[in-house]
TORZA-248785 format. One line per 4 residues: number of its first residue (from 1); their letters; for each residue x, z, y of N, C-alpha, C. Coordinates in steps of 0.2 Angstrom, whole numbers, plus 5000, padded with zeros to 4 digits. Atoms other than C-alpha are relative to their C-alpha. Layout:
TORZA-248785
NUM = A = X:Z:Y:X:Z:Y:X:Z:Y ~ ...;
END
This chain:
TORZA-248785
1 = MSRD = 5004:4996:5005:5102:4641:5413:5001:4997:4993 ~ 4999:5002:5007:5104:4640:5394:4994:4997:4997 ~ 5005:5003:5004:5094:4631:5382:4995:5005:4998 ~ 5005:4995:5002:5086:4647:5375:4996:5002:5006;
5 = TDTD = 5004:4998:4994:5081:4652:5393:4995:4995:5002 ~ 5005:5005:4998:5073:4635:5396:4994:5001:4995 ~ 5006:5000:5006:5063:4637:5379:4996:5006:5002 ~ 5004:4994:4999:5058:4655:5384:4995:4998:5006;
9 = VVID = 5004:5002:4994:5052:4648:5401:4994:4996:4998 ~ 5005:5005:5002:5042:4634:5393:4995:5004:4996 ~ 5005:4996:5004:5034:4646:5380:4996:5005:5005 ~ 5003:4996:4996:5030:4658:5394:4994:4996:5004;
13 = DDAT = 5005:5005:4996:5021:4643:5404:4994:4999:4995 ~ 5006:5001:5005:5011:4639:5388:4996:5006:4999 ~ 5004:4994:5001:5006:4657:5385:4996:5001:5007 ~ 5004:4999:4994:5001:4658:5404:4994:4995:5000;
17 = EARN = 5005:5005:5000:4991:4642:5403:4995:5001:4995 ~ 5005:4998:5005:4982:4647:5387:4996:5006:5002 ~ 5004:4994:4998:4978:4664:5394:4995:4998:5006 ~ 5004:5002:4995:4971:4656:5410:4994:4996:4997;
21 = RTVA = 5005:5004:5003:4961:4644:5399:4995:5004:4997 ~ 5004:4995:5003:4954:4658:5389:4996:5004:5005 ~ 5004:4996:4995:4949:4668:5405:4995:4995:5003 ~ 5005:5005:4997:4941:4652:5412:4994:4999:4996;
25 = QKHS = 5006:5001:5004:4930:4650:5397:4995:5006:5000 ~ 5004:4994:5000:4924:4668:5399:4996:5000:5007 ~ 5003:5000:4994:4918:4664:5417:4993:4997:4999 ~ 5007:5003:5000:4900:4659:5421:5001:4992:5001;
29 = LLSR = 5000:5008:4999:4895:4640:5422:5001:4999:5007 ~ 4999:5002:4992:4894:4640:5441:5007:5002:5002 ~ 4994:4998:4998:4910:4649:5442:5005:4995:4998 ~ 4995:5005:5003:4919:4636:5431:4999:4993:5004;
33 = LYTG = 5001:5006:4996:4911:4622:5441:5003:5000:5007 ~ 4997:4999:4993:4916:4629:5458:5008:5000:5000 ~ 4993:4999:5000:4934:4633:5453:5004:4994:4997 ~ 4997:5006:5003:4937:4617:5443:5006:5001:4996;
37 = TGAF = 4994:4997:5003:4949:4626:5431:5001:4996:4993 ~ 4998:5004:5006:4948:4613:5417:4996:5002:4994 ~ 5004:4997:5006:4936:4623:5406:4995:4995:4996 ~ 5004:5005:5004:4925:4608:5402:5004:4995:4997;
41 = EVVG = 4996:5005:5004:4932:4597:5389:4996:4993:5000 ~ 5004:5007:4999:4926:4579:5394:5004:4995:4996 ~ 4996:5005:5003:4941:4568:5389:5001:5002:4993 ~ 4999:4998:5007:4944:4578:5373:4995:4998:4995;
45 = RRRM = 5006:5001:5004:4927:4574:5367:4997:4993:5002 ~ 5002:5006:4997:4927:4556:5373:4997:4996:4994 ~ 5004:5004:5005:4921:4549:5356:4993:5002:5000 ~ 5007:4998:4999:4905:4559:5358:4997:4996:5006;
49 = WFSI = 5003:5003:4994:4903:4552:5376:5000:4992:4999 ~ 5001:5007:5001:4907:4534:5370:4994:4999:4995 ~ 5006:5001:5005:4894:4536:5356:4993:5000:5004 ~ 5006:4999:4996:4881:4542:5369:4999:4994:5005;
53 = TAGI = 5001:5005:4996:4885:4528:5381:4999:4993:4996 ~ 5002:5006:5004:4885:4515:5367:4993:4999:4998 ~ 5007:4999:5002:4868:4521:5362:4995:4998:5006 ~ 5004:5001:4994:4861:4520:5380:5000:4992:5001;
57 = VAIC = 4999:5008:4999:4868:4502:5382:4996:4996:4995 ~ 5004:5004:5005:4861:4496:5366:4993:5000:5001 ~ 5007:4999:4999:4844:4503:5370:4998:4995:5006 ~ 5002:5004:4994:4844:4495:5387:5001:4992:4999;
61 = LLSI = 5000:5007:5001:4850:4478:5381:4995:4998:4996 ~ 5006:5002:5005:4837:4478:5367:4994:4999:5005 ~ 5006:5001:4996:4824:4481:5380:5000:4994:5005 ~ 5000:5006:4996:4830:4468:5392:4999:4994:4997;
65 = VFRG = 5001:5006:5003:4831:4455:5379:4993:4999:4997 ~ 5007:5001:5003:4814:4458:5370:4994:5002:5005 ~ 5005:4998:4995:4804:4467:5384:5000:4996:5006 ~ 4999:5004:4994:4811:4458:5399:4998:5005:5006;
69 = FTLG = 5001:4996:4994:4807:4463:5417:4993:4998:5003 ~ 5006:5001:4997:4791:4465:5427:5002:4997:5007 ~ 4998:5003:4994:4795:4453:5441:4995:5000:5005 ~ 5005:5000:4995:4787:4454:5458:4998:4993:5002;
73 = IDFE = 5002:5007:4998:4778:4440:5467:5005:4996:5003 ~ 4995:5004:4996:4793:4435:5477:5004:4996:4995 ~ 4996:5004:5005:4802:4430:5461:4996:4995:4995 ~ 5004:5004:5004:4788:4423:5450:4995:4995:5004;
77 = GGTQ = 5005:5004:4996:4776:4416:5464:4993:5003:4998 ~ 5007:4998:5002:4758:4419:5464:4996:5002:5007 ~ 5005:4998:4995:4744:4427:5475:5000:5008:5000 ~ 5001:4993:5000:4743:4445:5481:4995:5001:5005;
81 = ISFT = 5006:4998:4996:4727:4452:5488:5000:5008:5001 ~ 5000:4992:4998:4727:4469:5497:4994:5001:5005 ~ 5005:4997:4996:4714:4479:5506:5000:5007:5000 ~ 5000:4993:4999:4711:4496:5512:4995:5004:4995;
85 = NTSQ = 5004:4996:5005:4705:4509:5499:4995:5003:5003 ~ 5006:4996:4998:4688:4516:5501:4998:5005:4994 ~ 5002:4995:5005:4679:4530:5492:4996:4997:4994 ~ 5003:5003:5006:4670:4517:5481:5005:4996:4996;
89 = TSTS = 4995:5005:5004:4685:4507:5475:5004:5004:4995 ~ 4996:4997:5005:4695:4511:5460:5004:4994:4996 ~ 4996:5005:5003:4708:4501:5450:4995:4996:4994 ~ 5004:5002:5006:4696:4499:5435:4994:4995:5003;
93 = AVEN = 5006:5004:4997:4681:4493:5447:5003:4993:5003 ~ 4997:5007:4997:4693:4480:5456:5001:4996:4994 ~ 4999:5004:5005:4698:4474:5439:4994:4996:4997 ~ 5006:5003:5002:4680:4471:5434:4997:4995:5004;
97 = VFSD = 5002:5005:4995:4676:4462:5450:5004:4994:4999 ~ 4995:5006:5000:4691:4451:5448:4998:4996:4994 ~ 5001:5004:5006:4687:4446:5430:4993:4997:5000 ~ 5007:5003:5000:4668:4443:5433:5000:4994:5005;
101 = ALGR = 5000:5006:4995:4672:4432:5448:5004:4994:4998 ~ 4996:5006:5002:4686:4421:5441:5001:4999:4993 ~ 5000:5001:5008:4684:4423:5422:5007:5002:4997 ~ 4994:4998:5003:4701:4430:5419:5003:5006:5004;
105 = DAES = 4997:4994:4997:4711:4446:5422:5005:4999:5005 ~ 4995:5000:4996:4722:4450:5436:5007:5003:4997 ~ 4993:4998:5003:4741:4453:5432:5001:5007:5001 ~ 4999:4993:4999:4741:4470:5440:4996:5002:5006;
109 = VQTA = 5004:4997:4995:4730:4481:5451:5002:5007:5001 ~ 4997:4994:4999:4738:4496:5459:4998:5003:5007 ~ 5002:4997:4993:4734:4509:5473:5007:5003:5003 ~ 4994:4998:4997:4748:4513:5485:4998:5004:5006;
113 = GSGS = 5002:4996:4995:4748:4527:5498:4995:5005:4999 ~ 5005:4995:5001:4736:4541:5501:4996:5001:5006 ~ 5004:4998:4994:4722:4546:5513:4998:4993:5003 ~ 5003:5006:4996:4717:4533:5527:5005:4994:4999;
117 = SATV = 4995:5006:5001:4733:4523:5523:5001:4997:4993 ~ 5000:5003:5007:4729:4520:5505:4998:4993:5000 ~ 5002:5007:5001:4728:4502:5500:5000:4998:4992 ~ 5001:5003:5007:4723:4492:5484:5004:4994:5000;
121 = QVRT = 4996:5007:5000:4735:4478:5479:4999:4997:4993 ~ 5002:5004:5006:4730:4465:5467:5005:4994:5000 ~ 4995:5005:5001:4743:4453:5460:4998:4995:4994 ~ 5002:5005:5006:4739:4437:5450:5003:4994:5001;
125 = STLT = 4997:5007:5000:4744:4419:5447:4997:4997:5006 ~ 5002:5003:4993:4743:4407:5462:4992:4998:4999 ~ 5007:5002:5000:4724:4405:5467:5000:4994:5005 ~ 5001:5005:4996:4717:4390:5475:4996:5003:5006;
129 = QAET = 5004:4998:4994:4708:4391:5492:4993:5002:4998 ~ 5007:4999:5002:4691:4391:5484:5000:5007:4996 ~ 5000:4994:5004:4696:4405:5471:5001:5006:5005 ~ 4999:4994:4996:4703:4416:5485:4994:5002:5004;
133 = EKIT = 5006:4999:4997:4687:4414:5495:4995:5003:4996 ~ 5004:4997:5004:4677:4418:5480:5001:5007:4998 ~ 4998:4993:5002:4686:4434:5475:4999:5004:5006 ~ 5001:4996:4994:4686:4439:5493:4993:5002:5001;
137 = AALA = 5007:4999:4999:4667:4437:5494:4997:5005:4995 ~ 5002:4996:5006:4665:4446:5477:5002:5008:5002 ~ 4998:4994:4998:4675:4461:5483:4996:5003:5006 ~ 5004:4997:4994:4666:4463:5500:4993:5001:4998;
141 = QRFG = 5007:4998:5002:4649:4462:5491:5000:5006:4996 ~ 5000:4994:5005:4654:4475:5478:5002:5007:5004 ~ 4998:4993:4996:4662:4488:5490:4998:5000:5007 ~ 5003:5000:4993:4653:4484:5506:4995:5006:5000;
145 = PALT = 4998:5003:4993:4648:4489:5519:5007:5003:5002 ~ 4993:4997:4998:4664:4500:5519:5005:4995:5000 ~ 4995:5006:5000:4674:4484:5515:4997:4994:5002 ~ 5003:5006:4998:4671:4468:5523:5005:4994:4999;
149 = ADDI = 4995:5005:5001:4679:4451:5521:5006:4999:5004 ~ 4994:5000:4995:4690:4453:5536:5005:5005:4999 ~ 4995:4995:5002:4698:4468:5529:5004:4998:4994 ~ 4997:5002:5006:4704:4459:5514:5005:4994:5002;
153 = NSSD = 4995:5005:4998:4721:4450:5516:5003:4997:4993 ~ 4997:5004:5006:4729:4437:5504:5006:4997:5002 ~ 4994:5003:4999:4746:4430:5503:5003:4996:4994 ~ 4998:5004:5006:4753:4416:5492:5008:4999:5001;
157 = VSST = 4993:5001:5001:4771:4414:5486:5001:4994:4995 ~ 4999:5006:5005:4776:4397:5478:5005:5002:4995 ~ 4995:4999:5005:4786:4397:5462:5006:4997:5002 ~ 4993:5003:4997:4799:4386:5471:5003:5006:5004;
161 = WGGE = 4997:4994:4996:4801:4401:5483:5003:5005:4996 ~ 4998:4995:5005:4802:4413:5469:5007:4998:4997 ~ 4994:5002:5003:4816:4403:5461:5006:5000:5005 ~ 4995:4999:4995:4826:4402:5477:5002:5007:5001;
165 = VTQK = 4999:4993:4999:4824:4421:5479:5005:5002:4994 ~ 4996:4998:5006:4831:4423:5461:5007:4998:5001 ~ 4993:5003:5000:4846:4412:5464:5004:5003:5005 ~ 4997:4997:4994:4850:4420:5481:5002:5007:4998;
169 = ALIA = 4999:4994:5002:4849:4437:5473:5006:5000:4995 ~ 4994:5001:5005:4861:4432:5458:5006:4999:5004 ~ 4994:5001:4996:4873:4425:5471:5003:5006:5004 ~ 4998:4994:4997:4873:4441:5481:5003:5005:4995;
173 = LAVF = 4997:4995:5004:4877:4451:5466:5007:4997:4997 ~ 4993:5003:5002:4891:4439:5460:5005:5001:5006 ~ 4995:5000:4995:4899:4439:5477:5002:5008:5001 ~ 4998:4993:4999:4898:4458:5478:5005:5002:4994;
177 = LAIV = 4996:4998:5005:4906:4460:5461:5007:4997:5001 ~ 4993:5003:4998:4920:4448:5466:5004:5004:5005 ~ 4997:4996:4995:4924:4458:5481:5002:5006:4998 ~ 4998:4993:5003:4924:4474:5472:5006:4999:4995;
181 = LVYI = 4995:5002:5005:4935:4466:5458:5007:5000:5004 ~ 4994:5001:4997:4948:4461:5471:5002:5007:5003 ~ 4998:4994:4998:4948:4478:5479:5003:5005:4995 ~ 4997:4996:5005:4950:4487:5463:5006:4998:4997;
185 = AVRF = 4993:5003:5003:4964:4476:5457:5006:5002:5005 ~ 4995:4998:4995:4973:4480:5473:5001:5007:5000 ~ 5000:4993:4999:4969:4498:5474:5003:5004:4994 ~ 4998:4997:5006:4973:4503:5456:5004:4996:4995;
189 = DKEM = 4997:5004:5005:4983:4498:5441:4996:4997:4995 ~ 5004:5004:5004:4977:4487:5427:4995:5004:4996 ~ 5004:4996:5004:4970:4501:5416:4994:5003:5004 ~ 5005:4998:4996:4961:4509:5430:4995:4995:5003;
193 = SAAA = 5004:5005:4998:4954:4493:5436:4995:4998:4995 ~ 5005:5002:5006:4947:4488:5419:4995:5006:4999 ~ 5005:4994:5001:4939:4506:5417:4995:5000:5006 ~ 5005:5000:4994:4931:4505:5435:4995:4994:4999;
197 = MATM = 5005:5006:5000:4924:4487:5432:4995:5001:4994 ~ 5004:4998:5005:4918:4493:5415:4994:5005:5001 ~ 5005:4995:4998:4909:4508:5423:4995:4996:5004 ~ 5005:5003:4995:4901:4497:5436:4995:4995:4996;
201 = IFDI = 5004:5004:5005:4895:4485:5422:4995:5004:4996 ~ 5004:4995:5003:4888:4500:5413:4994:5002:5005 ~ 5006:4998:4995:4878:4505:5429:4995:4995:5001 ~ 5004:5005:4999:4871:4488:5431:4995:4999:4994;
205 = VVTA = 5004:5000:5006:4865:4487:5413:4995:5005:4999 ~ 5004:4994:5001:4858:4504:5412:4994:5000:5005 ~ 5005:5000:4995:4849:4503:5428:4995:4994:4999 ~ 5004:5006:5001:4842:4486:5424:4996:5002:4993;
209 = GVYS = 5004:4998:5006:4837:4493:5406:4995:5005:5002 ~ 5005:4995:4998:4828:4508:5414:4994:4996:5003 ~ 5005:5003:4997:4818:4496:5425:4996:4996:4994 ~ 5003:5004:5005:4814:4485:5409:4996:5005:4995;
213 = IVGF = 5004:4995:5005:4809:4501:5398:4994:5002:5004 ~ 5006:4997:4997:4798:4509:5411:4995:4995:5003 ~ 5004:5005:4997:4791:4493:5418:4999:5000:5007 ~ 5000:5000:4993:4795:4495:5436:5001:4993:5002;
217 = EVTP = 5000:5007:4997:4792:4480:5447:5006:4998:5003 ~ 4993:5002:4997:4808:4470:5452:4998:4996:5006 ~ 5001:5003:4994:4807:4465:5470:5006:4998:5004 ~ 4993:5001:4996:4820:4459:5483:5002:5006:5002;
221 = ATVI = 4997:4993:4998:4821:4477:5489:5003:5003:4994 ~ 4996:4998:5006:4826:4481:5471:5007:4998:5000 ~ 4993:5003:5000:4841:4469:5472:5004:5004:5006 ~ 4996:4997:4995:4846:4477:5489:5002:5007:4998;
225 = GLLT = 4998:4994:5002:4845:4494:5482:5005:5000:4994 ~ 4995:5000:5005:4855:4489:5467:5007:4999:5003 ~ 4994:5001:4997:4869:4483:5478:5003:5006:5003 ~ 4999:4994:4997:4868:4499:5487:5003:5006:4995;
229 = ILGF = 4998:4995:5005:4870:4510:5472:5006:4998:4996 ~ 4994:5002:5003:4884:4500:5465:5006:5002:5004 ~ 4995:4997:4995:4894:4505:5481:5000:5007:4999 ~ 5000:4993:5002:4889:4523:5477:5004:5001:4994;
233 = SLYD = 4997:5000:5007:4895:4521:5459:5008:4999:5001 ~ 4992:5002:4999:4912:4513:5465:5003:5006:5004 ~ 4998:4995:4996:4914:4527:5478:5002:5006:4995 ~ 4999:4994:5004:4912:4541:5465:5005:4999:4995;
237 = TVVV = 4995:5002:5005:4923:4532:5452:5007:5001:5004 ~ 4994:5000:4996:4937:4530:5466:5002:5007:5001 ~ 4998:4993:4999:4936:4549:5470:5003:5003:4994 ~ 4997:4997:5006:4939:4554:5452:5007:4997:4998;
241 = FDKV = 4993:5003:5002:4953:4541:5449:5005:5002:5005 ~ 4995:4997:4995:4962:4547:5465:5002:5006:4998 ~ 4998:4994:5002:4962:4564:5458:5004:4999:4994 ~ 4996:5002:5006:4968:4557:5441:5007:4998:5002;
245 = EENV = 4994:5003:4998:4982:4548:5450:5005:5006:5003 ~ 4997:4995:4997:4987:4564:5459:5003:5005:4995 ~ 4998:4995:5006:4987:4575:5443:5006:4997:4996 ~ 4995:5002:5005:4997:4563:5432:5006:4997:5003;
249 = RGVL = 4994:5002:4997:5010:4559:5445:5006:5004:4997 ~ 4994:4997:5003:5027:4563:5436:4998:5003:4994 ~ 5002:4996:5007:5018:4569:5420:5004:4998:4995 ~ 4996:5003:5006:5029:4558:5409:5007:5004:5000;
253 = HTTR = 4994:4997:5000:5044:4568:5415:5000:5008:4998 ~ 5000:4993:5002:5038:4585:5409:4996:5000:4993 ~ 5003:4999:5007:5032:4591:5392:4995:5006:5000 ~ 5005:4994:5000:5019:4604:5398:4993:4998:4998;
257 = RTYA = 5007:5002:5002:5003:4594:5397:5000:4992:4999 ~ 5000:5007:5001:4998:4577:5391:4996:4996:5005 ~ 5003:5004:4995:4991:4563:5401:4992:5001:5000 ~ 5007:4999:5001:4974:4566:5393:4998:5007:5003;
261 = EQAN = 5002:4994:4998:4974:4584:5398:5000:5000:5008 ~ 5000:5001:4993:4979:4580:5416:4994:4996:5003 ~ 5006:5004:4998:4965:4567:5417:4994:5005:5000 ~ 5005:4996:5001:4953:4580:5410:4999:5005:5006;
265 = LAVN = 5000:4996:4994:4958:4592:5424:4998:4997:5006 ~ 5002:5004:4994:4955:4579:5437:4992:5000:5000 ~ 5007:5000:5001:4937:4577:5430:4997:5007:5002 ~ 5003:4993:4999:4934:4596:5431:5001:5002:5008;
269 = QTLM = 4998:4998:4993:4942:4597:5449:4995:4996:5004 ~ 5004:5004:4996:4930:4583:5455:4993:5001:4998 ~ 5006:5000:5003:4915:4588:5445:4995:5003:5005 ~ 5005:4997:4995:4907:4600:5458:4999:4995:5006;
273 = RSIN = 5001:5004:4995:4910:4587:5471:4995:4994:4998 ~ 5005:5006:5002:4901:4573:5461:4993:5003:5000 ~ 5007:4997:5001:4886:4585:5458:4997:5001:5007 ~ 5002:4999:4993:4885:4590:5477:4998:4993:5003;
277 = TTVI = 5001:5007:4997:4886:4571:5482:4993:4997:4997 ~ 5006:5003:5003:4872:4567:5469:4994:5004:5003 ~ 5005:4996:4998:4861:4581:5475:4998:4998:5008 ~ 5000:5002:4993:4864:4576:5494:4997:4993:5000;
281 = SVLP = 5002:5007:4999:4860:4558:5490:4993:5000:4997 ~ 5006:5001:5003:4845:4561:5479:4994:5003:5004 ~ 5006:4997:4996:4835:4573:5491:4997:4995:5005 ~ 5003:5005:4995:4833:4560:5505:4997:4994:4996;
285 = IIAL = 5003:5005:5004:4829:4547:5492:4993:5002:4998 ~ 5006:4997:5002:4815:4558:5485:4995:5000:5006 ~ 5004:5000:4994:4809:4561:5503:4997:4994:5002 ~ 5002:5007:4998:4809:4543:5506:4994:4997:4996;
289 = MVIA = 5005:5003:5004:4799:4539:5491:4993:5004:5001 ~ 5006:4996:4998:4786:4553:5495:4997:4997:5006 ~ 5002:5002:4994:4784:4547:5512:4997:4993:5000 ~ 5002:5007:5001:4783:4529:5507:4994:4999:4996;
293 = VWLL = 5005:5001:5004:4771:4530:5493:4994:5005:5001 ~ 5006:4995:5000:4760:4546:5496:4997:4999:5007 ~ 5003:5000:4993:4759:4545:5515:4999:4993:5003 ~ 5001:5007:4997:4762:4527:5521:4998:4995:4996;
297 = GVGT = 5002:5005:5004:4759:4517:5506:5004:4993:5001 ~ 4995:5006:4999:4774:4505:5510:5003:4999:4993 ~ 4997:5002:5006:4778:4496:5494:5008:4999:5000 ~ 4993:5002:4999:4795:4490:5500:5005:5006:5000;
301 = LKDL = 4997:4994:5000:4801:4508:5503:5000:5003:4994 ~ 5001:4997:5007:4795:4513:5486:5005:4997:4996 ~ 4995:5004:5004:4805:4499:5478:5007:5002:5001 ~ 4993:4999:4998:4821:4503:5488:5002:5007:4998;
305 = GLIQ = 4998:4993:5002:4820:4522:5484:5000:5001:4993 ~ 5000:4999:5007:4816:4520:5466:5007:4997:4997 ~ 4994:5003:5003:4831:4509:5462:5006:5004:5002 ~ 4995:4996:4998:4842:4520:5472:5000:5007:4996;
309 = LVGV = 5001:4994:5004:4836:4536:5463:5003:4999:4993 ~ 4998:5001:5007:4839:4528:5446:5008:4999:5000 ~ 4993:5002:5000:4856:4521:5451:5005:5006:5002 ~ 4996:4994:4998:4863:4537:5459:5001:5005:4994;
313 = VVGT = 5000:4996:5006:4859:4547:5443:5005:4997:4995 ~ 4996:5003:5005:4867:4534:5432:5007:4999:5002 ~ 4993:5001:4997:4882:4531:5443:5004:5007:4999 ~ 4996:4994:5000:4886:4550:5443:5002:5001:4992;
317 = FSSV = 4998:4999:5007:4885:4551:5424:5006:4995:4998 ~ 4995:5004:5003:4896:4536:5421:5007:5001:5003 ~ 4994:4999:4996:4909:4541:5434:5004:5007:4996 ~ 4997:4994:5003:4911:4558:5425:5001:4999:4992;
321 = AFAT = 5000:5000:5008:4907:4555:5406:5003:4993:4997 ~ 4998:5006:5003:4913:4537:5404:5006:4997:5003 ~ 4995:5003:4997:4925:4531:5417:5007:5003:4998 ~ 4994:4996:5002:4939:4544:5414:5002:5000:4993;
325 = PLLV = 4998:5001:5007:4938:4544:5395:5002:4993:4998 ~ 4998:5007:5001:4939:4525:5395:5007:4999:5003 ~ 4993:5001:4998:4954:4526:5406:5005:5003:4996 ~ 4995:4997:5004:4963:4538:5395:5001:4996:4994;
329 = TLKE = 5000:5004:5006:4959:4528:5380:5004:4993:5001 ~ 4996:5006:4999:4967:4512:5388:5007:5002:5002 ~ 4993:4998:4999:4982:4522:5394:5004:5002:4994 ~ 4997:4998:5006:4985:4529:5377:5002:4994:4996;
333 = RRKD = 4998:5006:5003:4988:4511:5371:5007:4998:5002 ~ 4994:5001:4998:5004:4511:5381:5005:5004:4996 ~ 4995:4996:5005:5020:4516:5371:5003:5006:5004 ~ 4997:4994:4997:5027:4528:5384:4995:5006:5001;
337 = IREH = 5005:4995:5000:5010:4537:5385:5000:5003:4993 ~ 5000:4997:5007:5010:4539:5366:5006:5004:4999 ~ 4994:4996:5002:5028:4545:5365:5000:5006:5004 ~ 5000:4994:4996:5025:4557:5379:4995:5005:4997;
341 = TSRV = 5004:4996:5003:5010:4564:5370:5002:5003:4994 ~ 4997:4997:5006:5019:4566:5354:5006:5005:5002 ~ 4995:4995:4998:5033:4575:5363:4997:5007:5002 ~ 5004:4994:4998:5021:4587:5371:4997:5004:4994;
345 = LARR = 5003:4996:5006:5012:4591:5354:5006:5002:4996 ~ 4994:4998:5004:5029:4592:5345:5003:5007:5003 ~ 4998:4994:4996:5035:4605:5358:4996:5006:4999 ~ 5005:4994:5001:5019:4615:5356:5001:5002:4993;
349 = AGSD = 4999:4998:5007:5021:4615:5337:5006:5004:4999 ~ 4994:4996:5001:5039:4621:5339:4999:5007:5003 ~ 5001:4994:4997:5034:4634:5351:4995:5005:4996 ~ 5004:4996:5005:5020:4640:5339:5004:5003:4995;
353 = ETDA = 4996:4998:5006:5033:4641:5325:5005:5005:5002 ~ 4995:4995:4998:5045:4650:5336:4996:5007:5001 ~ 5004:4994:4999:5031:4663:5341:4999:5003:4993 ~ 5002:4997:5007:5027:4665:5322:5006:5003:4997;
357 = VGAR = 4994:4997:5003:5045:4668:5317:5002:5006:5004 ~ 4999:4994:4996:5047:4680:5332:4996:5006:4997 ~ 5005:4995:5002:5032:4689:5326:5002:5003:4993 ~ 4998:4998:5006:5038:4690:5308:5006:5004:5000;
361 = TRTS = 4994:4996:4999:5055:4696:5314:4999:5007:5003 ~ 5002:4993:4998:5047:4710:5324:4997:5004:4995 ~ 5003:4996:5005:5037:4715:5310:5005:5003:4995 ~ 4994:4998:5005:5052:4715:5298:5004:5006:5003;
365 = LSKT = 4996:4994:4997:5062:4726:5310:4996:5006:5001 ~ 5004:4994:5000:5047:4738:5312:5000:5003:4994 ~ 5000:4997:5006:5046:4740:5294:5006:5003:4998 ~ 4994:4997:5002:5064:4743:5292:5002:5006:5003;
369 = SVAT = 4999:4994:4997:5064:4756:5305:4996:5005:4997 ~ 5004:4995:5003:5050:4765:5297:5003:5002:4994 ~ 4997:4998:5007:5059:4764:5280:5006:5004:5001 ~ 4994:4997:4999:5075:4770:5287:4998:5008:5002;
373 = ATGD = 5002:4993:4998:5066:4785:5296:4997:5004:4994 ~ 5003:4997:5006:5057:4789:5280:5005:5002:4995 ~ 4994:4999:5004:5073:4788:5270:5004:5006:5002 ~ 4995:4995:4997:5083:4800:5281:4997:5007:4999;
377 = RPSG = 5003:4993:5001:5071:4814:5279:5001:5003:4993 ~ 4999:4997:5007:5071:4817:5260:5008:5001:4999 ~ 4993:4999:5001:5090:4815:5261:5003:5006:5003 ~ 4998:4993:4997:5092:4829:5273:4998:5006:4997;
381 = KRNR = 5003:4994:5004:5081:4840:5263:5004:5001:4994 ~ 4996:4999:5006:5092:4837:5247:5006:5003:5002 ~ 4993:4997:4998:5108:4841:5257:4999:5008:5002 ~ 5001:4993:4998:5100:4857:5264:5000:5004:4993;
385 = RR = 5001:4996:5006:5095:4863:5246:5007:5001:4996 ~ 4994:4999:5003:5113:4860:5240:5004:5006:5003;
END
């Protein structure tokens, strides 16, 4: 095949690809999601996504530094008093009884569950035996006879125990990250490994920031849920990166698409899968939270479901809008990727120029034909008159 023929084939491929992209843009949102035709520009707008993620991280870090976390009793230590909710009890009434009996306010008073399973939970700093008996008697007197002293339960957690729980939670998180780092280093190249680890750190910071901003209580169940959603985030990132590896295989030996365009196509091809996985994961988590909080009043299930709900949403966002754009940015620092991108863009510029020259040539030939046809007609008339 001659060089001109090769050029014609390349130009035809570009025209077909541009035509397919234009047709895809005209389809509905659901159709583009389902077909994964690459109509959503994610990598090409990575500066916008980087700005968004940077803003989210900045807000979360500021909240973590200045606002801090609402640590549960297992981390800080203290006394927790719980009893069955009655028709006479309310959080404000319990707060008043507590302050009148002990001369100070409780750290938190909240109601969990609904109906007959509803309970009132009071958390405060560590109480002495005498103080515990005093507040128990005051609550029984205020809300009796529906509430008796035997219905009120109290549990103490020392600050030493809380420190041990915190230390073990940090160790568990460090071990998990170390294992993940080894797996990612073996599974992917260095750019993909760096992007995957950065995505996981983003998930940790943002999830922790959401807890800090909203004021959700951090409990041991929260730490367990955090490790769970980090596994989900890693899975989603691995799925996207596997498709990127498949699409960019041999891309440097062709000049049809750049590395960034192939990576963006991979994001589009896995976007519907990421959305489906998120929906399937979120629905049982919401059901768990409804059953735990509204029906059973189990605080542990609520904490576990809450951290998973936040983490799944954050993990889906990061795997789509942060992981692959960061990967492309790291890849484009390599000389071979930059040179390949330049060749693709140069060839496209040449193809556009060739199309423009061809169009001008066809226009010129058309005008010449018209002029020739117009010139022959008067000449014929003059000859006939002679």
